[in-house]
C-alpha positions as CSV (number, residue, x, y, z in Angstrom):
1,M,159.0,-104.8,24.0
2,Q,159.8,-101.8,21.8
3,T,159.4,-101.6,18.1
4,Y,160.1,-99.0,15.5
5,I,157.7,-98.8,12.5
6,L,158.1,-96.8,9.3
7,L,154.9,-95.9,7.4
8,T,154.1,-94.8,4.0
9,C,150.9,-93.0,3.4
10,N,148.9,-91.3,0.6
11,P,150.4,-87.9,-0.2
12,G,148.8,-85.0,1.7
13,H,147.4,-87.2,4.5
14,E,150.4,-87.3,6.8
15,K,149.1,-84.9,9.4
16,E,145.7,-86.7,9.8
17,V,147.5,-90.1,10.0
18,I,149.9,-88.7,12.7
19,T,146.9,-87.4,14.7
20,H,145.3,-90.8,14.5
21,L,148.4,-92.6,15.5
22,R,148.9,-90.4,18.6
23,S,145.6,-91.6,19.9
24,I,146.5,-95.3,19.9
25,K,147.5,-97.0,23.1
26,G,151.2,-98.0,23.1
27,V,152.4,-95.3,20.7
28,M,155.3,-93.7,22.4
29,E,156.5,-91.3,19.6
30,V,155.3,-90.3,16.2
31,N,157.2,-88.0,13.7
32,G,156.8,-87.1,10.1
33,I,160.0,-87.8,8.2
34,W,161.4,-87.3,4.7
35,G,162.7,-90.0,2.4
36,K,161.3,-93.4,1.3
37,Y,158.9,-93.4,4.3
38,D,156.6,-90.7,5.6
39,I,156.1,-91.4,9.3
40,F,158.3,-92.8,12.1
41,V,156.4,-94.5,15.0
42,K,157.9,-95.9,18.2
43,V,155.7,-98.3,20.0
44,E,155.7,-100.3,23.3
45,H,153.8,-103.5,23.7
46,D,153.7,-106.4,26.2
47,A,154.5,-109.4,24.2
48,E,155.5,-110.4,20.7
49,Y,151.9,-111.4,19.8
50,G,151.0,-107.8,20.7
51,L,153.1,-106.6,17.8
52,D,151.0,-108.6,15.4
53,K,147.9,-107.0,16.7
54,F,149.4,-103.6,16.6
55,V,150.6,-103.8,13.0
56,E,147.1,-105.1,12.1
57,I,145.6,-102.0,13.6
58,L,148.0,-99.8,11.7
59,R,147.3,-101.5,8.4
60,K,143.6,-100.7,8.8
61,I,144.1,-97.0,9.2
62,E,142.8,-95.1,6.1
63,N,145.6,-93.6,4.0
64,I,148.4,-95.8,5.3
65,T,149.7,-97.7,2.3
66,S,152.6,-99.7,3.7
67,T,154.5,-100.5,6.9
68,Y,158.1,-101.5,7.7
69,T,158.4,-103.1,11.2
70,M,161.7,-103.2,13.2
71,P,161.4,-104.9,16.6
72,V,164.2,-103.9,19.1
73,L,166.5,-106.8,20.0
74,F,166.8,-107.7,23.7
75,G,170.5,-107.6,24.8
76,Q,171.3,-104.9,22.2
77,G,169.6,-101.9,23.7
78,G,166.1,-103.4,24.0
79,S,166.1,-104.1,27.7
80,I,167.5,-103.1,31.1
81,D,169.6,-106.2,31.2
82,D,171.9,-105.1,28.3
């Protein structure tokens, strides 16, 4: 299952948060972005319960202040069987 997550972090800590995120298993892509959110993260996980655990890990990372989670829908680009 794929999920896109938008993160907000404390100003000036984006690079250290991005470095930390890149070391987490399941993180496919991480980019700093401009706008309401600071960081874009693309993750891959085995099952829906895995998403809960993943978001829990993110929320414990120092300097991350909020997350916005967007799971990819199967049948609408989220699987081979589209």
